[in-house]
C-alpha positions in Angstrom: 72.7 135.4 112.4 69.0 134.7 113.3 70.1 132.0 115.7 72.5 134.4 117.4 69.7 137.1 117.8 67.3 134.5 119.1 69.8 133.3 121.6 70.6 136.9 122.7 67.0 137.8 123.1 66.1 134.7 125.1 69.2 134.8 127.3 69.0 138.6 127.8 65.5 138.4 129.2 66.8 137.0 132.5 70.6 136.6 132.7 71.2 134.6 135.9 74.6 135.9 137.0 77.3 138.5 136.5 79.1 135.9 134.3 76.0 135.5 132.1 75.7 139.2 131.7 79.4 139.5 130.7 79.0 136.7 128.2 76.0 138.4 126.6 77.7 141.8 126.6 80.6 140.3 124.7 78.1 139.4 121.9 77.0 143.0 121.5 79.3 144.4 118.9 77.9 147.8 117.9 76.8 151.0 119.7 73.4 150.4 118.0 73.0 147.1 119.7 73.9 148.6 123.1 71.3 151.4 122.8 68.6 149.0 121.6 65.9 148.0 124.1 67.6 144.6 124.4 71.0 146.3 125.0 69.4 148.6 127.6 67.8 145.7 129.4 71.1 143.7 129.4 73.2 146.7 130.6 70.7 147.2 133.4 71.0 143.6 134.4 74.7 143.9 134.3 74.6 146.9 136.6 72.4 145.1 139.1 74.7 142.1 139.1 77.8 144.3 139.6 76.2 146.2 142.5 75.0 143.0 144.2 78.4 141.4 143.8 80.1 144.5 145.2 78.4 143.9 148.6 81.1 142.9 151.1 78.6 141.2 153.4 77.2 139.0 150.6 80.6 138.2 149.3 82.5 137.3 152.4 86.2 136.6 151.9 88.9 135.2 154.1 89.2 138.6 155.7 86.0 138.2 157.7 87.3 135.6 160.2 90.5 137.6 160.6 88.6 140.8 161.4 86.4 138.8 163.9 89.7 138.0 165.7 90.7 141.7 165.4 93.7 140.9 163.3 94.6 140.5 159.7 97.4 138.7 157.9 98.5 138.9 154.3 96.9 135.6 153.6 93.5 137.1 154.3 93.6 139.1 151.1 92.0 142.5 150.6 88.3 142.2 149.9 88.0 146.0 149.3 90.4 145.6 146.3 88.2 142.7 145.0 84.8 144.4 145.3 85.5 148.1 144.6 86.1 147.6 140.8 82.7 146.0 140.5 80.9 149.1 141.9 83.1 151.4 139.8 82.2 149.4 136.7 78.5 149.8 137.6 79.1 153.6 137.8 80.7 153.6 134.4 77.8 151.6 132.8 75.1 153.7 134.5 76.8 156.9 133.2 76.7 155.4 129.7 73.0 154.4 130.1 72.1 157.9 131.3 74.0 159.5 128.4 73.0 157.0 125.6 69.3 156.5 126.1 67.7 157.2 129.3 68.6 160.4 131.3 65.2 160.3 132.9 65.3 156.6 134.0 64.7 156.5 137.8 65.8 152.8 137.9 69.2 153.6 136.5 69.6 156.5 139.0 68.7 154.0 141.8 71.3 151.5 140.8 73.9 154.3 140.3 73.1 155.6 143.8 73.4 152.1 145.2 76.8 151.7 143.6 77.9 155.0 145.0 76.8 153.9 148.5 78.9 150.8 148.1 81.9 153.0 147.4 81.1 155.2 150.5 80.2 158.2 148.4 76.9 158.9 150.2 76.5 162.6 149.1 76.7 161.7 145.4 74.3 158.7 146.1 71.8 161.0 147.6 72.0 163.3 144.6 71.3 160.4 142.2 68.4 159.2 144.3 66.9 162.7 144.4 67.2 163.0 140.6 65.5 159.6 140.3 62.7 160.5 142.6 62.2 163.8 140.7 61.6 161.6 137.6 59.6 159.0 139.4 58.3 160.1 142.8 57.0 156.6 143.4 60.3 154.7 142.9 60.2 152.6 146.0 63.8 151.4 145.9 65.1 155.0 145.9 62.8 156.1 148.7 63.7 153.1 150.9 67.5 153.4 150.3 67.5 157.1 151.0 65.4 156.6 154.1 67.8 153.9 155.4 70.8 156.1 154.7 69.3 159.0 156.5 68.3 157.0 159.6 71.7 155.3 159.8 73.6 158.5 159.4 71.4 160.1 162.2 72.1 157.2 164.5 75.8 157.3 163.8 76.0 161.1 164.5 74.1 160.7 167.7 76.2 157.7 168.7 79.4 159.6 168.0 78.2 162.6 170.1 77.3 160.3 173.0 80.7 158.6 172.7 82.5 162.0 172.8 80.5 163.0 175.9 81.6 159.8 177.6 78.2 158.2 177.6 79.4 154.8 176.3 76.3 152.8 177.1 74.1 155.3 175.2 76.6 155.3 172.3 76.5 151.5 172.2 72.7 151.5 172.3 72.6 153.9 169.3 75.2 152.0 167.3 73.3 148.8 168.0 70.1 150.4 166.7 71.9 151.2 163.5 73.1 147.6 163.2 69.5 146.4 163.8 68.1 148.8 161.2 70.3 147.3 158.5 71.7 144.1 160.0 73.1 142.7 156.7 74.5 146.1 155.7 72.4 145.7 152.6 72.1 149.4 151.8 75.1 151.0 153.5 
């Protein structure tokens, strides 16, 4: 039992991947272990791994080349179906963390907001980021994510308006600015 605890403590300090986090979580048997400082740290690492893995840009699938050719076949698969459950699992775990032990934890709110962004639920993401900033006004991740979301939304709205008015060059310029602002679609 002492060996198991030592292994859990050492491995939970810095789990390297989503798979490592899942293996560690399988070892936590009781609610008490999950709400312990070690359980909190591990669940936080799991959320970060889930959100990072749910990024379609970082996890390119066979669909990317098909989209580049503006067509898609059944053989391409459906990356949305592959990555959406990861962000949804991150939402479930962050809800548990907020309920179990840390309703005032800005970092949990940040990762919850980021998972919501990955699911396209921007209004809910903004709400979570605002709650996190209310608890920790200096949370850099929340501030930066919200700023990026606002700037990109503003460029999209302006680009759409220019497109509707027939000003295609200006619309393209605005859309390009948005792509340049977040070229890897890291936060959107």
